[in-house]
C-alpha positions in Angstrom: 0.0 0.0 0.0 1.3 3.5 -0.9 -0.8 5.3 1.3 0.4 4.8 5.1 -2.5 5.9 6.9 -1.5 4.0 10.3 1.8 5.5 10.2 0.1 9.2 10.2 -1.8 7.9 13.3 1.3 7.1 15.5 1.3 3.3 14.8 4.5 3.0 13.3 5.9 1.4 10.2 4.7 -1.6 8.5 6.5 -4.3 10.7 6.3 -2.0 13.8 2.5 -2.4 14.0 2.8 -6.3 13.3 3.1 -6.6 9.7 0.0 -8.4 7.9 -1.5 -9.0 11.4 -2.1 -5.1 11.7 -6.2 -4.7 11.9 -8.1 -1.6 12.5 -10.8 -3.9 14.4 -8.1 -4.6 17.1 -7.3 -0.8 18.0 -8.2 0.6 21.2 -11.0 2.8 21.7 -8.2 5.4 22.2 -6.7 4.8 18.8 -10.1 4.5 17.0 -10.8 8.2 18.4 -7.3 9.4 17.0 -8.9 8.1 13.6 -11.9 10.5 14.1 -9.5 13.3 15.3 -7.3 13.1 12.4 -10.5 13.0 10.2 -12.0 16.2 11.5 -8.8 17.9 10.9 -7.7 16.9 7.7 -10.7 15.3 5.7 -14.3 15.8 7.2 -16.0 14.1 4.3 -14.1 10.8 5.5 -16.8 10.2 8.2 -20.3 10.2 7.4 -23.0 11.1 9.8 -25.2 7.9 10.8 -28.4 8.0 9.0 -31.5 5.9 8.4 -31.4 4.2 4.5 -34.3 2.0 3.0 -32.6 -1.0 1.7 -34.7 -2.7 -1.0 -34.2 -6.3 0.9 -33.8 -5.4 4.4 -36.1 -2.5 4.8 -35.0 0.6 6.9 -31.3 0.3 8.2 -28.8 2.5 9.6 -25.6 3.4 7.7 -22.8 5.7 8.3 -19.2 5.9 9.9 -15.6 5.9 8.6 -15.4 6.2 4.5 -12.5 3.6 4.5 -12.1 4.2 0.8 -10.8 7.6 1.3 -9.2 7.3 5.0 -7.9 3.7 5.5 -7.5 2.4 2.4 -6.6 5.3 -0.3 -5.6 9.0 0.3 -8.1 11.4 0.6 -8.6 13.8 -2.4 -6.8 17.0 -2.4 -3.4 17.6 -0.6 -3.1 13.9 0.8 -3.5 12.4 -2.6 -1.6 15.2 -4.3 1.4 14.0 -2.1 1.3 10.7 -2.5 0.8 10.9 -6.4 4.0 13.4 -6.3 6.2 10.8 -4.4 5.1 7.8 -7.1 5.8 10.1 -10.0 9.2 11.3 -8.4 9.8 7.2 -8.0 8.9 6.3 -11.5 11.0 9.2 -13.0 13.9 8.0 -10.6 13.8 4.8 -11.6 13.2 5.3 -15.4 16.5 7.7 -15.2 18.4 4.5 -13.8 17.7 2.6 -17.1 20.6 2.2 -19.8 20.5 5.0 -22.4 22.8 5.1 -25.7 24.3 8.3 -27.0 26.8 8.5 -30.1 28.8 10.6 -28.1 31.2 11.6 -30.5 31.1 11.2 -34.5 33.5 12.7 -37.3 34.7 11.6 -41.0 38.2 12.1 -41.9 39.6 12.1 -45.4 42.3 9.5 -45.9 42.7 9.9 -49.7 40.6 11.2 -52.5 37.1 10.4 -51.8 38.0 7.9 -49.2 37.1 8.9 -45.4 37.6 7.2 -41.9 34.1 7.3 -40.3 34.7 7.3 -36.3 32.2 7.2 -33.7 32.5 6.7 -29.8 29.0 5.2 -28.3 28.3 5.7 -24.8 26.0 4.4 -22.0 24.7 7.6 -20.4 22.4 5.6 -18.1 23.1 3.9 -14.7 22.6 0.3 -15.7 24.4 -1.5 -18.0 22.8 -2.1 -21.6 22.2 -5.8 -20.6 20.3 -4.5 -17.4 20.9 -7.5 -15.6 23.7 -10.6 -15.6 20.6 -13.1 -15.7 19.6 -11.5 -19.0 22.8 -12.3 -20.3 23.2 -15.9 -18.9 19.8 -16.8 -20.3 20.6 -15.0 -23.9 17.9 -12.7 -23.9 19.7 -9.2 -23.6 20.5 -8.3 -26.9 24.0 -6.5 -27.5 24.5 -2.7 -28.9 24.7 -2.7 -32.5 26.2 0.2 -34.4 25.2 0.8 -38.2 26.1 3.0 -40.7 23.7 3.7 -43.3 25.4 4.2 -46.8 23.5 6.6 -49.6 23.4 5.8 -53.2 27.2 6.2 -54.3 29.0 5.5 -51.5 30.7 2.1 -50.8 31.9 0.4 -47.5 35.6 -0.2 -47.9 36.4 -1.4 -44.3 34.3 -2.6 -41.5 30.8 -4.0 -41.3 27.3 -2.0 -42.0 26.3 -3.3 -38.6 29.1 -3.5 -36.0 28.1 -5.7 -32.6 29.7 -3.7 -29.6 28.7 -6.2 -27.0 27.6 -4.3 -24.0 28.3 -1.2 -22.2 28.4 -0.6 -18.7 26.4 1.8 -17.2 27.3 4.5 -14.2 26.5 1.5 -11.8 30.0 0.0 -12.7 31.8 2.7 -10.8 30.1 1.5 -7.6 32.1 -1.8 -7.7 35.7 -2.3 -7.3 37.7 -0.6 -10.1 39.2 -3.1 -12.6 42.9 -1.7 -13.0 45.4 -2.5 -16.0 48.7 -0.7 -15.8 47.3 1.5 -13.5 44.3 2.8 -15.5 40.6 2.1 -14.7 39.1 0.5 -17.8 35.9 2.6 -18.8 33.6 -0.1 -20.3 30.6 2.1 -20.5 31.7 3.4 -23.9 33.2 1.9 -27.3 34.8 3.0 -30.2 33.8 2.0 -33.9 35.0 2.7 -37.1 34.1 2.2 -40.9 36.4 3.2 -44.0 34.2 4.1 -47.0 34.6 5.4 -50.7 32.4 8.1 -52.4 31.7 8.0 -56.1 32.6 11.8 -56.5 34.0 14.6 -54.4 30.8 16.2 -54.0 29.7 16.7 -50.2 27.4 13.4 -49.0 25.7 12.8 -45.7 25.9 9.6 -43.8 23.5 8.3 -41.1 25.3 6.7 -38.0 22.6 4.9 -35.6 23.2 2.6 -32.7 20.7 0.6 -31.1 19.9 -1.7 -28.3 16.3 -3.1 -27.2 16.8 -2.3 -23.7 18.8 1.3 -24.0 17.2 3.0 -26.8 18.3 4.2 -30.0 20.5 7.3 -31.2 21.2 8.7 -34.6 23.7 11.1 -35.8 24.4 12.8 -39.5 27.7 13.4 -40.5 29.3 14.7 -43.8 31.8 13.6 -46.0 33.4 16.6 -47.8 
């Protein structure tokens, strides 16, 4: 339950008050009065005055008491509901912000000969989690790798490299919480990877190339570069 009315009434946290064994029906008269005082001060509509009601089968009956739907079970409309909704929203946003997020951090094309260019890109995971999200996903082979692709327009041919390059998986910021993996005194950064291609154009006229990097669990990023 997101709405924790018993805590507001002074019954402590979930385990403090007995966990799943906690029951409103076991409250003392004094604790029940606390409920009514809270309702009076915060949500008067949470209590319905007792009154007679004509029941279709039972005839005249008395109904009333605490409106449990908007007190015990759920936050009352207004301030309390808004506060609960904001907490849920912030949790969802924080949770989403921890997911992996691919980015083409850098991309450039360098002329190495007439109409021949080396295209380089650095792919980075900007998220907190690795692109595989969980190790078990890798173990059972459901976490797909990061794929970098160069989209060749008409008149451009690939001289070196593969149109689609498998970059494996990229660590996220969470890897920095672990013990650094050190080789030769330098920390290995596995959150980024470089990829390159060599292409040849049919003429010296400027040509645009599209670079795309994607992973099912880490999203997609695209960048356009010009060969000139």
